[in-house]
Structures are given as C-alpha cells and as structure tokens.
VONU-714276 format. One record per residue (C-alpha): x negated, y, z negated. Coordinates in steps of 0.05 Angstrom, whole numbers. Last residue first. Layout:
# VONU-714276
ATOM       px       py       pz
ATOM        X        Y        Z
...
END
This chain:
# VONU-714276
ATOM       px       py       pz
ATOM    -2264     1374    -1038
ATOM    -2307     1398     -981
ATOM    -2261     1421     -921
ATOM    -2273     1382     -856
ATOM    -2300     1416     -805
ATOM    -2284     1460     -744
ATOM    -2340     1497     -711
ATOM    -2350     1578     -709
ATOM    -2424     1570     -720
ATOM    -2419     1591     -794
ATOM    -2376     1532     -802
ATOM    -2295     1540     -804
ATOM    -2252     1507     -844
ATOM    -2205     1446     -839
ATOM    -2154     1418     -888
ATOM    -2102     1473     -861
ATOM    -2117     1435     -795
ATOM    -2077     1376     -814
ATOM    -2021     1413     -842
ATOM    -2014     1447     -775
ATOM    -2019     1381     -740
ATOM    -1957     1358     -781
ATOM    -1920     1420     -761
ATOM    -1928     1414     -690
ATOM    -1913     1344     -676
ATOM    -1841     1359     -665
ATOM    -1859     1407     -612
ATOM    -1891     1365     -568
ATOM    -1838     1323     -536
ATOM    -1799     1387     -519
ATOM    -1861     1415     -486
ATOM    -1870     1352     -442
ATOM    -1809     1359     -410
ATOM    -1815     1431     -405
ATOM    -1883     1422     -371
ATOM    -1854     1371     -325
ATOM    -1804     1418     -305
ATOM    -1852     1477     -297
ATOM    -1911     1441     -256
ATOM    -1952     1500     -258
ATOM    -2000     1527     -206
ATOM    -1950     1544     -152
ATOM    -1896     1568     -206
ATOM    -1945     1622     -235
ATOM    -1953     1654     -167
ATOM    -1878     1648     -151
ATOM    -1860     1685     -217
ATOM    -1823     1644     -270
ATOM    -1749     1663     -288
ATOM    -1712     1618     -344
ATOM    -1771     1626     -391
ATOM    -1779     1577     -445
ATOM    -1834     1536     -415
ATOM    -1866     1592     -383
ATOM    -1867     1632     -447
ATOM    -1902     1572     -485
ATOM    -1954     1557     -433
ATOM    -1974     1630     -437
ATOM    -1972     1637     -513
ATOM    -2021     1566     -516
ATOM    -2072     1601     -466
ATOM    -2071     1665     -501
ATOM    -2089     1625     -569
ATOM    -2137     1581     -535
ATOM    -2175     1637     -500
ATOM    -2171     1683     -571
ATOM    -2205     1624     -603
ATOM    -2267     1638     -560
ATOM    -2305     1605     -501
ATOM    -2370     1627     -482
ATOM    -2386     1545     -469
ATOM    -2449     1533     -502
ATOM    -2454     1595     -549
ATOM    -2382     1597     -573
ATOM    -2355     1667     -571
ATOM    -2327     1702     -633
ATOM    -2260     1738     -613
ATOM    -2213     1702     -660
ATOM    -2265     1709     -718
ATOM    -2262     1790     -706
ATOM    -2184     1784     -710
ATOM    -2190     1745     -778
ATOM    -2175     1673     -770
ATOM    -2130     1631     -818
ATOM    -2058     1652     -798
ATOM    -2062     1667     -726
ATOM    -2114     1607     -716
ATOM    -2065     1562     -748
ATOM    -2010     1580     -710
ATOM    -2048     1574     -643
ATOM    -2084     1511     -664
ATOM    -2020     1477     -674
ATOM    -1994     1501     -602
ATOM    -2056     1471     -573
ATOM    -2052     1409     -615
ATOM    -1977     1401     -592
ATOM    -1998     1414     -521
ATOM    -2052     1362     -526
ATOM    -2006     1311     -557
ATOM    -1952     1320     -511
ATOM    -1999     1316     -450
ATOM    -1998     1359     -386
ATOM    -2073     1365     -373
ATOM    -2093     1432     -365
ATOM    -2145     1458     -308
ATOM    -2181     1520     -316
ATOM    -2210     1560     -265
ATOM    -2266     1616     -274
ATOM    -2320     1566     -282
ATOM    -2304     1538     -213
ATOM    -2310     1603     -177
ATOM    -2248     1650     -159
ATOM    -2255     1687      -88
ATOM    -2247     1754      -91
ATOM    -2193     1786      -45
ATOM    -2149     1807     -105
ATOM    -2202     1836     -140
ATOM    -2221     1876      -81
ATOM    -2154     1901      -69
ATOM    -2144     1919     -144
ATOM    -2203     1967     -147
ATOM    -2261     1943     -192
ATOM    -2315     1952     -135
ATOM    -2352     2013     -170
ATOM    -2329     2022     -246
ATOM    -2297     2083     -263
ATOM    -2319     2111     -326
ATOM    -2356     2174     -316
ATOM    -2329     2195     -247
ATOM    -2261     2190     -273
ATOM    -2268     2221     -336
ATOM    -2256     2299     -329
ATOM    -2223     2301     -263
ATOM    -2188     2235     -273
ATOM    -2161     2254     -335
ATOM    -2135     2322     -310
ATOM    -2099     2292     -254
ATOM    -2066     2239     -300
ATOM    -2042     2299     -343
ATOM    -2008     2327     -279
ATOM    -1974     2259     -268
ATOM    -1982     2199     -225
ATOM    -2025     2228     -168
ATOM    -2090     2198     -189
ATOM    -2085     2130     -229
ATOM    -2064     2137     -305
ATOM    -2077     2063     -330
ATOM    -2145     2060     -303
ATOM    -2178     2124     -329
ATOM    -2134     2126     -396
ATOM    -2160     2052     -414
ATOM    -2230     2075     -402
ATOM    -2218     2138     -446
ATOM    -2194     2086     -503
ATOM    -2247     2041     -495
ATOM    -2296     2101     -502
ATOM    -2260     2125     -569
ATOM    -2263     2060     -595
ATOM    -2331     2057     -587
ATOM    -2345     2120     -619
ATOM    -2317     2098     -680
ATOM    -2257     2104     -728
ATOM    -2204     2142     -678
ATOM    -2152     2195     -693
ATOM    -2181     2247     -653
ATOM    -2209     2312     -685
ATOM    -2273     2282     -713
ATOM    -2294     2245     -649
ATOM    -2286     2308     -601
ATOM    -2333     2354     -651
ATOM    -2382     2365     -601
ATOM    -2335     2396     -555
ATOM    -2332     2387     -477
ATOM    -2273     2338     -481
ATOM    -2238     2381     -537
ATOM    -2169     2398     -507
ATOM    -2168     2336     -459
ATOM    -2185     2289     -513
ATOM    -2126     2325     -560
ATOM    -2078     2318     -507
ATOM    -2091     2243     -495
ATOM    -2095     2236     -576
ATOM    -2021     2264     -578
ATOM    -2001     2220     -518
ATOM    -2031     2160     -553
ATOM    -1999     2169     -614
ATOM    -1933     2180     -591
ATOM    -1938     2112     -551
ATOM    -1961     2075     -610
ATOM    -1905     2107     -656
ATOM    -1858     2077     -597
ATOM    -1889     2011     -608
ATOM    -1886     2010     -679
ATOM    -1812     2029     -675
ATOM    -1801     1981     -622
ATOM    -1834     1923     -661
ATOM    -1788     1934     -724
ATOM    -1722     1949     -684
ATOM    -1728     1902     -627
ATOM    -1724     1837     -667
ATOM    -1682     1845     -727
ATOM    -1627     1892     -725
ATOM    -1600     1900     -658
ATOM    -1620     1835     -622
ATOM    -1605     1789     -684
ATOM    -1539     1824     -699
ATOM    -1521     1818     -620
ATOM    -1542     1744     -613
ATOM    -1501     1724     -676
ATOM    -1529     1712     -742
ATOM    -1554     1650     -782
ATOM    -1630     1678     -793
ATOM    -1670     1617     -760
ATOM    -1618     1599     -710
ATOM    -1608     1668     -683
ATOM    -1682     1682     -683
ATOM    -1694     1624     -644
ATOM    -1639     1647     -594
ATOM    -1675     1713     -582
ATOM    -1736     1675     -553
ATOM    -1812     1684     -562
ATOM    -1818     1618     -597
ATOM    -1866     1629     -653
ATOM    -1867     1710     -647
ATOM    -1791     1704     -644
ATOM    -1791     1662     -709
ATOM    -1844     1712     -740
ATOM    -1794     1767     -733
ATOM    -1740     1733     -760
ATOM    -1784     1709     -820
ATOM    -1800     1777     -831
ATOM    -1724     1800     -840
ATOM    -1715     1752     -892
ATOM    -1773     1771     -931
ATOM    -1762     1847     -918
ATOM    -1688     1835     -946
ATOM    -1716     1806    -1012
ATOM    -1766     1864    -1026
ATOM    -1833     1877    -1015
ATOM    -1864     1941     -988
ATOM    -1845     1994    -1041
ATOM    -1896     1982    -1094
ATOM    -1948     1939    -1058
ATOM    -1950     1881    -1007
ATOM    -2009     1905     -964
ATOM    -2059     1856     -979
ATOM    -2093     1900    -1030
ATOM    -2028     1904    -1066
ATOM    -2019     1830    -1063
ATOM    -2091     1826    -1096
ATOM    -2054     1846    -1164
ATOM    -2020     1782    -1174
ATOM    -1982     1781    -1237
ATOM    -1969     1851    -1236
ATOM    -1945     1847    -1163
ATOM    -1898     1790    -1185
ATOM    -1872     1838    -1242
ATOM    -1866     1839    -1315
ATOM    -1824     1890    -1348
ATOM    -1829     1965    -1370
ATOM    -1899     1974    -1359
ATOM    -1895     2003    -1292
ATOM    -1920     1966    -1228
ATOM    -1854     1945    -1198
ATOM    -1863     1899    -1144
ATOM    -1827     1836    -1143
ATOM    -1776     1854    -1197
ATOM    -1758     1910    -1162
ATOM    -1714     1852    -1123
ATOM    -1660     1861    -1167
ATOM    -1623     1799    -1191
ATOM    -1548     1825    -1210
ATOM    -1490     1804    -1252
ATOM    -1541     1753    -1286
ATOM    -1513     1685    -1302
ATOM    -1505     1662    -1375
ATOM    -1540     1664    -1441
ATOM    -1539     1723    -1488
ATOM    -1519     1790    -1465
ATOM    -1570     1825    -1505
ATOM    -1634     1793    -1470
ATOM    -1596     1757    -1410
ATOM    -1626     1693    -1422
ATOM    -1622     1639    -1363
ATOM    -1576     1609    -1311
ATOM    -1577     1614    -1236
ATOM    -1546     1561    -1198
ATOM    -1478     1578    -1225
ATOM    -1424     1529    -1241
ATOM    -1431     1546    -1320
ATOM    -1413     1625    -1305
ATOM    -1343     1617    -1328
ATOM    -1354     1607    -1402
ATOM    -1309     1551    -1429
ATOM    -1353     1544    -1491
ATOM    -1372     1471    -1477
ATOM    -1390     1486    -1405
ATOM    -1434     1544    -1422
ATOM    -1468     1506    -1478
ATOM    -1479     1450    -1427
ATOM    -1507     1498    -1368
ATOM    -1556     1527    -1419
ATOM    -1575     1457    -1435
ATOM    -1584     1436    -1358
ATOM    -1615     1503    -1332
ATOM    -1686     1480    -1337
ATOM    -1670     1408    -1301
ATOM    -1632     1441    -1247
ATOM    -1678     1497    -1235
ATOM    -1735     1457    -1232
ATOM    -1701     1409    -1180
ATOM    -1685     1473    -1141
ATOM    -1754     1500    -1135
ATOM    -1784     1434    -1117
ATOM    -1728     1418    -1065
ATOM    -1748     1487    -1038
ATOM    -1815     1468    -1022
ATOM    -1798     1404     -995
ATOM    -1752     1440     -948
ATOM    -1677     1436     -965
ATOM    -1629     1420     -908
ATOM    -1586     1486     -894
ATOM    -1512     1502     -900
ATOM    -1481     1566     -898
ATOM    -1414     1570     -920
ATOM    -1358     1606     -881
ATOM    -1319     1681     -880
ATOM    -1387     1715     -846
ATOM    -1371     1774     -900
ATOM    -1366     1722     -957
ATOM    -1425     1681     -948
ATOM    -1424     1623     -993
ATOM    -1485     1575    -1005
ATOM    -1498     1510     -975
ATOM    -1547     1454    -1004
ATOM    -1571     1396     -966
ATOM    -1622     1347     -996
ATOM    -1657     1296     -957
ATOM    -1661     1218     -965
ATOM    -1714     1187     -918
ATOM    -1676     1117     -906
ATOM    -1611     1150     -912
ATOM    -1572     1160     -974
ATOM    -1564     1233     -967
ATOM    -1566     1280    -1025
ATOM    -1509     1336    -1027
ATOM    -1518     1401    -1065
ATOM    -1454     1436    -1059
ATOM    -1417     1386    -1114
ATOM    -1344     1382    -1119
ATOM    -1318     1398    -1190
ATOM    -1252     1424    -1164
ATOM    -1268     1498    -1173
ATOM    -1335     1492    -1134
ATOM    -1398     1463    -1159
ATOM    -1471     1481    -1160
ATOM    -1461     1551    -1146
ATOM    -1500     1608    -1107
ATOM    -1495     1682    -1125
ATOM    -1565     1698    -1118
ATOM    -1572     1654    -1060
ATOM    -1511     1693    -1026
ATOM    -1537     1759    -1044
ATOM    -1603     1747    -1011
ATOM    -1575     1721     -948
ATOM    -1582     1652     -930
ATOM    -1602     1638     -857
ATOM    -1670     1658     -878
ATOM    -1684     1588     -908
ATOM    -1756     1574     -933
ATOM    -1769     1649     -941
ATOM    -1703     1657     -972
ATOM    -1713     1602    -1016
ATOM    -1783     1623    -1043
ATOM    -1758     1702    -1053
ATOM    -1697     1674    -1094
ATOM    -1740     1627    -1137
ATOM    -1784     1687    -1150
ATOM    -1730     1736    -1169
ATOM    -1699     1678    -1218
ATOM    -1771     1674    -1256
ATOM    -1771     1750    -1255
ATOM    -1704     1751    -1291
ATOM    -1731     1698    -1341
ATOM    -1708     1627    -1337
ATOM    -1705     1590    -1407
ATOM    -1744     1525    -1410
ATOM    -1776     1530    -1477
ATOM    -1849     1539    -1451
ATOM    -1833     1590    -1408
ATOM    -1784     1626    -1458
ATOM    -1846     1636    -1503
ATOM    -1882     1678    -1451
ATOM    -1813     1714    -1441
ATOM    -1812     1727    -1514
ATOM    -1882     1757    -1515
ATOM    -1881     1800    -1457
ATOM    -1923     1778    -1398
ATOM    -1978     1825    -1367
ATOM    -2031     1801    -1417
ATOM    -2021     1729    -1402
ATOM    -2029     1742    -1332
ATOM    -2099     1772    -1342
ATOM    -2122     1713    -1384
ATOM    -2096     1664    -1332
ATOM    -2027     1627    -1336
ATOM    -2032     1551    -1340
ATOM    -2015     1553    -1417
ATOM    -2042     1513    -1466
ATOM    -2096     1559    -1499
ATOM    -2041     1612    -1499
ATOM    -1991     1561    -1528
ATOM    -2033     1552    -1588
ATOM    -2037     1631    -1597
ATOM    -1964     1640    -1590
ATOM    -1936     1626    -1659
ATOM    -1900     1693    -1662
ATOM    -1910     1743    -1717
ATOM    -1977     1771    -1697
ATOM    -1948     1772    -1627
ATOM    -1891     1825    -1646
ATOM    -1821     1818    -1619
ATOM    -1811     1746    -1609
ATOM    -1813     1738    -1685
ATOM    -1801     1797    -1728
ATOM    -1763     1767    -1787
ATOM    -1804     1703    -1781
ATOM    -1767     1636    -1766
ATOM    -1750     1580    -1812
ATOM    -1708     1618    -1854
ATOM    -1658     1636    -1794
ATOM    -1641     1708    -1791
ATOM    -1691     1713    -1734
ATOM    -1658     1665    -1688
ATOM    -1586     1710    -1692
ATOM    -1627     1769    -1681
ATOM    -1659     1746    -1621
ATOM    -1595     1722    -1583
ATOM    -1557     1658    -1573
ATOM    -1490     1673    -1602
ATOM    -1462     1695    -1531
ATOM    -1465     1625    -1509
ATOM    -1415     1606    -1559
ATOM    -1406     1541    -1592
ATOM    -1479     1536    -1606
ATOM    -1511     1473    -1637
ATOM    -1551     1450    -1577
ATOM    -1584     1515    -1570
ATOM    -1607     1513    -1650
ATOM    -1628     1448    -1645
ATOM    -1674     1462    -1580
ATOM    -1699     1529    -1614
ATOM    -1718     1496    -1675
ATOM    -1758     1444    -1637
ATOM    -1789     1501    -1601
ATOM    -1806     1534    -1665
ATOM    -1831     1472    -1700
ATOM    -1882     1459    -1642
ATOM    -1910     1533    -1647
ATOM    -1912     1533    -1721
ATOM    -1957     1467    -1720
ATOM    -2022     1503    -1741
ATOM    -1979     1543    -1792
ATOM    -2007     1609    -1801
ATOM    -1967     1631    -1737
ATOM    -1904     1625    -1784
ATOM    -1856     1573    -1761
ATOM    -1844     1542    -1829
ATOM    -1833     1611    -1858
ATOM    -1886     1636    -1905
ATOM    -1856     1656    -1975
ATOM    -1903     1705    -2017
ATOM    -1937     1688    -2076
ATOM    -1938     1634    -2124
ATOM    -1874     1647    -2154
ATOM    -1840     1617    -2098
ATOM    -1865     1550    -2108
ATOM    -1936     1510    -2114
ATOM    -1944     1498    -2039
ATOM    -2004     1544    -2031
ATOM    -2029     1588    -1977
ATOM    -2097     1628    -1989
ATOM    -2136     1647    -2052
ATOM    -2099     1712    -2056
ATOM    -2035     1679    -2046
ATOM    -1984     1664    -1990
ATOM    -1937     1613    -2004
ATOM    -1922     1548    -1961
ATOM    -1890     1530    -1899
ATOM    -1823     1543    -1921
ATOM    -1757     1516    -1891
ATOM    -1735     1481    -1952
ATOM    -1664     1451    -1936
ATOM    -1692     1380    -1952
ATOM    -1635     1356    -1903
ATOM    -1662     1396    -1847
ATOM    -1730     1371    -1853
ATOM    -1712     1301    -1863
ATOM    -1671     1310    -1804
ATOM    -1729     1337    -1762
ATOM    -1778     1285    -1784
ATOM    -1726     1226    -1758
ATOM    -1714     1265    -1689
ATOM    -1785     1267    -1679
ATOM    -1826     1329    -1675
ATOM    -1886     1321    -1625
ATOM    -1830     1314    -1575
ATOM    -1819     1387    -1570
ATOM    -1892     1398    -1553
ATOM    -1886     1349    -1490
ATOM    -1828     1390    -1465
ATOM    -1869     1455    -1475
ATOM    -1924     1428    -1431
ATOM    -1872     1406    -1378
ATOM    -1845     1480    -1377
ATOM    -1916     1511    -1376
ATOM    -1933     1465    -1316
ATOM    -1865     1484    -1278
ATOM    -1884     1560    -1289
ATOM    -1949     1550    -1266
ATOM    -1928     1514    -1200
ATOM    -1878     1565    -1191
ATOM    -1927     1621    -1200
ATOM    -1979     1593    -1150
ATOM    -1925     1578    -1097
ATOM    -1904     1647    -1101
ATOM    -1977     1676    -1097
ATOM    -1992     1629    -1037
ATOM    -1927     1647    -1001
ATOM    -1939     1718    -1008
ATOM    -2014     1711     -978
ATOM    -1981     1671     -919
ATOM    -1933     1720     -904
ATOM    -1983     1774     -907
ATOM    -2029     1738     -864
ATOM    -1973     1723     -811
ATOM    -1954     1795     -804
ATOM    -2024     1819     -797
ATOM    -2033     1769     -747
ATOM    -1966     1781     -704
ATOM    -1983     1860     -709
ATOM    -2053     1847     -680
ATOM    -2023     1802     -630
ATOM    -1978     1854     -605
ATOM    -2031     1908     -597
ATOM    -2081     1856     -564
ATOM    -2026     1841     -514
ATOM    -2011     1915     -505
ATOM    -2088     1938     -494
ATOM    -2122     1965     -556
ATOM    -2118     2039     -576
ATOM    -2065     2036     -628
ATOM    -2098     1979     -661
ATOM    -2155     2025     -677
ATOM    -2117     2053     -739
ATOM    -2040     2057     -748
ATOM    -2036     1988     -782
ATOM    -2079     2019     -840
ATOM    -2148     2003     -874
ATOM    -2198     2021     -817
ATOM    -2163     2092     -810
ATOM    -2177     2110     -883
ATOM    -2112     2137     -916
ATOM    -2097     2211     -907
ATOM    -2079     2244     -972
ATOM    -2013     2283     -968
ATOM    -2010     2346    -1012
ATOM    -1941     2372    -1030
ATOM    -1933     2449    -1031
ATOM    -1894     2448     -966
ATOM    -1849     2393     -987
ATOM    -1858     2320     -980
ATOM    -1802     2262     -968
ATOM    -1840     2196     -963
ATOM    -1832     2141     -911
ATOM    -1819     2073     -940
ATOM    -1877     2025     -944
ATOM    -1885     1968     -897
ATOM    -1920     1912     -920
ATOM    -1860     1865     -914
ATOM    -1817     1877     -851
ATOM    -1751     1919     -852
ATOM    -1768     1992     -861
ATOM    -1715     2033     -902
ATOM    -1737     2108     -901
ATOM    -1768     2103     -833
ATOM    -1696     2086     -810
ATOM    -1695     2046     -742
ATOM    -1622     2050     -708
ATOM    -1648     2045     -643
ATOM    -1622     2068     -575
ATOM    -1565     2110     -607
ATOM    -1491     2100     -596
ATOM    -1458     2166     -584
ATOM    -1411     2184     -642
ATOM    -1340     2165     -659
ATOM    -1291     2198     -708
ATOM    -1226     2184     -677
ATOM    -1173     2230     -708
ATOM    -1110     2189     -729
ATOM    -1043     2202     -692
ATOM     -983     2191     -734
ATOM     -923     2165     -695
ATOM     -899     2116     -749
ATOM     -889     2148     -812
ATOM     -931     2127     -871
ATOM     -902     2094     -933
ATOM     -870     2037     -886
ATOM     -912     1983     -907
ATOM     -935     1974     -837
ATOM     -956     2048     -835
ATOM     -993     2041     -900
ATOM    -1032     1986     -865
ATOM    -1047     2029     -809
ATOM    -1070     2081     -856
ATOM    -1116     2026     -886
ATOM    -1143     2007     -820
ATOM    -1162     2085     -803
ATOM    -1206     2093     -869
ATOM    -1243     2034     -869
ATOM    -1278     2021     -800
ATOM    -1266     2084     -762
ATOM    -1275     2133     -823
ATOM    -1333     2090     -854
ATOM    -1370     2098     -786
ATOM    -1362     2171     -781
ATOM    -1381     2177     -853
ATOM    -1446     2136     -838
ATOM    -1468     2173     -774
ATOM    -1456     2239     -808
ATOM    -1502     2215     -860
ATOM    -1479     2199     -936
ATOM    -1497     2245     -991
ATOM    -1425     2253    -1016
ATOM    -1394     2300    -1061
ATOM    -1397     2359    -1011
ATOM    -1346     2338     -964
ATOM    -1357     2366     -894
ATOM    -1338     2303     -849
ATOM    -1285     2277     -896
ATOM    -1256     2346     -911
ATOM    -1243     2347     -832
ATOM    -1210     2282     -828
ATOM    -1164     2299     -892
ATOM    -1141     2358     -856
ATOM    -1123     2320     -794
ATOM    -1091     2264     -840
ATOM    -1047     2318     -882
ATOM    -1029     2359     -821
ATOM    -1004     2299     -792
ATOM     -966     2281     -864
ATOM     -932     2344     -864
ATOM     -911     2340     -792
ATOM     -885     2272     -802
ATOM     -847     2278     -866
ATOM     -876     2285     -933
ATOM     -818     2325     -971
ATOM     -845     2368    -1027
ATOM     -892     2411     -995
ATOM     -955     2449    -1014
ATOM     -994     2471     -959
ATOM    -1007     2543     -968
ATOM    -1000     2534    -1041
ATOM    -1062     2489    -1045
ATOM    -1051     2443    -1103
ATOM    -1022     2389    -1052
ATOM    -1089     2392    -1012
ATOM    -1133     2390    -1080
ATOM    -1102     2333    -1104
ATOM    -1097     2294    -1033
ATOM    -1170     2309    -1022
ATOM    -1193     2282    -1091
ATOM    -1143     2221    -1084
ATOM    -1163     2205    -1016
ATOM    -1240     2202    -1042
ATOM    -1220     2153    -1097
ATOM    -1173     2106    -1050
ATOM    -1214     2101     -988
ATOM    -1289     2087     -986
ATOM    -1296     2079    -1065
ATOM    -1233     2036    -1080
ATOM    -1236     1998    -1021
ATOM    -1314     1988    -1031
ATOM    -1304     1961    -1098
ATOM    -1248     1914    -1075
ATOM    -1290     1883    -1020
ATOM    -1350     1877    -1069
ATOM    -1297     1831    -1116
ATOM    -1278     1791    -1055
ATOM    -1206     1794    -1036
ATOM    -1152     1760    -1069
ATOM    -1105     1820    -1075
ATOM    -1134     1873    -1029
ATOM    -1074     1893     -990
ATOM    -1022     1885    -1047
ATOM    -1062     1932    -1093
ATOM    -1070     1981    -1043
ATOM     -997     1974    -1027
ATOM     -978     1990    -1099
ATOM    -1028     2046    -1103
ATOM     -995     2080    -1037
ATOM     -923     2066    -1074
ATOM     -950     2108    -1132
ATOM     -975     2159    -1088
ATOM     -916     2169    -1055
ATOM     -875     2171    -1116
ATOM     -911     2233    -1136
ATOM     -954     2256    -1199
ATOM    -1021     2267    -1173
ATOM    -1067     2275    -1236
ATOM    -1086     2201    -1227
ATOM    -1111     2207    -1161
ATOM    -1163     2258    -1189
ATOM    -1187     2215    -1246
ATOM    -1187     2151    -1210
ATOM    -1236     2110    -1261
ATOM    -1264     2044    -1248
ATOM    -1274     1991    -1296
ATOM    -1307     1920    -1285
ATOM    -1277     1868    -1328
ATOM    -1325     1830    -1377
ATOM    -1355     1761    -1370
ATOM    -1393     1781    -1312
ATOM    -1410     1742    -1244
ATOM    -1337     1733    -1219
ATOM    -1317     1810    -1232
ATOM    -1250     1818    -1242
ATOM    -1230     1890    -1229
ATOM    -1198     1938    -1279
ATOM    -1171     2006    -1246
ATOM    -1164     2062    -1289
ATOM    -1110     2126    -1280
ATOM    -1118     2177    -1330
ATOM    -1061     2207    -1365
ATOM    -1075     2175    -1435
ATOM    -1087     2111    -1406
ATOM    -1052     2096    -1344
ATOM    -1071     2025    -1317
ATOM    -1082     1996    -1242
ATOM    -1103     1922    -1246
ATOM    -1140     1887    -1194
END
C-alpha cells in the first residue's frame, strides 16, 4: 500500500496478488484536506493494514478512509464548525457528526442494517486504533449504532439455493405474468402435510443437484476428450518434419489460381499460408505451430492473437472468422454436439484442442470442486495455488496401499488453510488442470511471472497468459450472445429450474449444506460439510432457506383460508384459490377441518361451521384411534442388521433422486407398499439413531443402543450401495431390474 499525491490528488496503489498491475484507488476528497492530522491518519492507516490481504485493504479504504475524507472535507469547510486545534471537544463533535452523516449519507445505497454493522465492525475499531497511535485524544465516546437482531436475515433478492430466482423489483406499470401452478414450487406442495412438504423440497433440491452434476460431468468429459484429440493431432507433425519446414522458411501451402491451388510460385496467384482451411492438414499444422510458438515465448504477455496472426504460416483473420480458421476437421472430431458447437466462439473452440483453459472451463471446474468439497469457498478455490513461496506443494499424494490426494486452499477470513481429501471426480478435474496448464506454467515461470504458482491458468484474451483476477459465476447462467455459458451449452438446465439468476457458486455450496442436513438431520453434519462453525451453519445455511419457504407456506395457507371462507358458497371458488385442481382443494379443506378444532380461534369456528359436517369422518377422533387395537398387518418388524440398515438408507437416497413424487407413492399390487413407506422408515430410524432425546413410546419398541451401534456400522456401506442402485431401473410394475447396457 503506497499513498502518492499526483497533481494535488491523493492516489493509493495496492498490490493485487491476482493481477500483474497494481490496483489504483483515488481519495479525491481526503486529498483536498491540507492538515498535519490528516497526514498522521494516513500514515497510521498504512501501518495498520500493512501485510493485510488485498481484500482487507480495499475494504478499509472503502469503508473508512474514503467516507471519512468526504465527511471531514465538508465538516472543516463548514464555517460554523471550522476549527484549527482539534481538541477533545472538537473531536467529540466531529465523531458525533460523522455518525449522523454515516446514517443519512446519500452516496451509498447500503441498508440501515448494513451501515450500522459496518460502523460497529470497521469504523469504531479504526477510531480506537487512532487513539492508540496518539492521534485521537482519549476520552472520546463513540456512538454505538446497534439494531435489534432479526430472527431471520433472509433476503428474497439473494436466495441461497440453486434453482431459486431472485425477487424482481416491479413498478405499477410492470405487468407480472403468473406462472402455471403445477410448474413452480409454490403450487400444490403448499397444501400437503408437513412431512410431505419437506420431502417435496428435498426431492426437488436433489433432482436439481443431480441434473447439475450430470451437466458438469458431461462438459468436463467432452473437454478432456477434445484435449486428448488435440494431443494426438500434434504428434502427426514430427519434430523432424517441423524442423525441415522451419529451415526452409517457406510457410506457404500454395498459390490460389482460377484453376485451383498450385505450387508454381508467387507469380501464379495469391499466396495461401500453411494453416489455411484449404489445407487438409491445416488444423494439424496450426496446433503444431501454436505449440512451438508457446514454448518459444520469453514473456507471457506476448501470446496474443495479433502476434499469432502476423506469422506467415497463419491467416490474417485466423481465430476471428471461422472461414479463416481450419476448424471444419476439428468439428468432425469434437465430442461436442452440433448445437453446442454453434454456441462456442471460434477461438475458444480451438483452445479446447490446443489445451488452453477458457474462463468457462475454469468456472465449470470451480463448480465441480465446490460441489464435491463445500468446505472450500468459491473465492478460495478460484485463488488456489499449487506451491507456496518456498516451493512446497499444497497437493499431497499419500503413499498408502490406496493412494489418495489431499489438497488445501487458503481461507483468509478463517485465518487457516482448509484441507480436503479429493474425491474421484475432483481428482479427474485437478489432473486435467495440471496437465493442461503445464506449458503455460513453464512459460510464466521462465519469464518470472508471479502467477505461475496458481492452479487456474489460461488465456486471458487481451492480457495474454496468466491467472484471471476474477472468475465470475455469471458464466454458468448467462443467456446473451456475448460469451458461452453452461446454460447455453445445456438448455435443459433452464427446464430443470436452473436458469438465469438461479445458479452461482455460492448457491451450489449452500445447497450441499442443506442436502447434508436432509441426509443426517444434524447441524453437526452441516458444520463438518461446510467447514463453518455451529453459529454460522445455523444462521446462514440451515434455517434460512427452509424457514423462508416455510413462512411463505404459512402465509399462503392463511391467505387461502380467508379466500375459502369468503367464497365458500360461490361457484368460482376454485378459480380464486391458488390451487390447480378440485382434488387439491378438497384435501386442503380436510386439513383445515382436522388441524383447526373448534374453540381454537374465530377462524376455526367459521371453518367448522362451514365445512365440519361435510368433511369430518365418524369415528376418527383421537380417543377412538388411541383405543383401537392394531392388527398384525399394521405392525412392521425390522431386524437390526448393518446390511439391512445400509440398504434401507441407500434406497432412501437413491429414491429421493431417481423417483418422482408420483412414483414414490405408487403401491405394489401384492403387498400394497409404496417406496414412500421405505423412505419414511429410513428417515425415522435415522432420526432415532441420531437424536439425543427419544419419546417413551418409541423407546419401548426400539432398541436404541443397538440401533446406534448398527447404524454406525451401516453408514460406510451406503455409498457403495447407492452406486449399485444407480445401475438399476424400474419396470412398469415398479420393480427394480438391471439396466440394459
């Protein structure tokens, strides 16, 4: 961090570790204050943040020094508050006025809660540091800007789960089209029971997560296939053939005439370069030329399209126009479909075969790693390094009988590194990243570029080779024609609810935390999965998305209850309620009759008066049900065996992802059992094994101690059983059979 005055302007130069050029910030208002106290504040600010991460320095400038300079300049210029000696009384008045200005400042769009939070966490600590540096006098009282803590900080404009779009701000003139009820989460699910409602959320979330995983795996598999195809094509031009061509110095394929291409000489017609699309081996020579060009670079910034196009072996407009680039042979060899080929730009398509990573490739790799290891944050993965400053590798390979890869990333806010044993999918991703970035890494290291230690390296368009300063998550869901995105490669993602504004790195990570909560039913599992504390997991990952949807369900049920009471005798009742069919309306009314007994509230009295006689079932009172004896057919005995429990848990996970809600409720013809029975049974046993408090009635029929022991032995077997179930399919009768290869 370096403060410089240029032509009366105060400029700050910050060293960005992910950029080759220093980041510049202007402090125009603070630079106009000519006072020794301001110079001492700047020096103290520089001492406090020296050695801090780049993001902390930027936040310190934006949250404290710049706004304080704006206020101080206007405060001193005010004739009624202008003073020469900053004594205790003057500083106290300055601090109090600054607090008021901070709350009502017009140059910020932050909410009141955000302003109060930044004041307490950033501004006051800086003021206290200035007191320690003997710049501000002791005895100052700093205003405490604290707001009552909200029960939920859920922001509808920033949903945290995949598939959830942001709330759209509308005006009075804006026309909002209502989506069909049966296509949104806000449809019939709101009229089902509590357990069915949560199961619907879990099923929808798992299906979206599985669909996203399928698209990511398909993209990465095709990327690796194209890379291997490019490596085979490079070897078609041997080193001896290349040296012969280079020694000859003639990079012409031939000369175009009216009769065709001839080799008679320049006078015969227009010269055609060796890598022209008219050459059947033009794509092979272009790949070989790029390899030679990359290995001969002394500066990574010299790798750009302009430098490549100036070579006599390459067409002038190569990589800009498909007709000037030999991509037709590659089009027949690529693993991409014809629709995906039409989406990808010409240069990016050629880089796939050459081995250079594009921004979309990096974004897909980050998404895969986040999904596999959500204890890593998106920022930590994007800025991951392979080696430290001393040359020690962050990628460790164990030497056991079953070797595993361990990788760690830096989390500056946590003040430590986060380790993870790479899964098979992550190992495939990291392996390809290492081999694809190896030539670029050698060039960067040879030229003394500071980015050669980063994991993600590629072509940065106008910046040459290196590490991008940021990898935006908009590359996953952009639908414009500016650049390729994952949604444009796989349009079915939009149909699955993963369209524009519903998919980014943070949502993928938060989704894994919620799925861990559904799997284990424990906040501890979420804490271990995300690598956060209990408080962070509870406040920001588990209750927030679920409670937001649950609160929406309560509100919608209450609103429709009032609508039903108001239009109970009308013919248009089904049209005004938010339900798709008459069956759902009857189900909703039955729930109201039994969930709102007489005497609970005035609304309950009205419900019973209008619908009680119609929907109440004789003999269904709780007392009758309590005294009723269970028949043998209504009892279910489960043998506590680790294999049986593991198979039951595996079936639950598999059914949640592979079976639709309708198939989960399909009954067997002989037994009358449905997949939902086994799903609920597995969930009940799982909750009983992990819960510290179990009711007396349940503890009488369950051997809880033995259940927990068998459960611990069954959990390691679940993953293998799920993989076996993935190879199965359902017949039309609902029976599981082997899939045909």
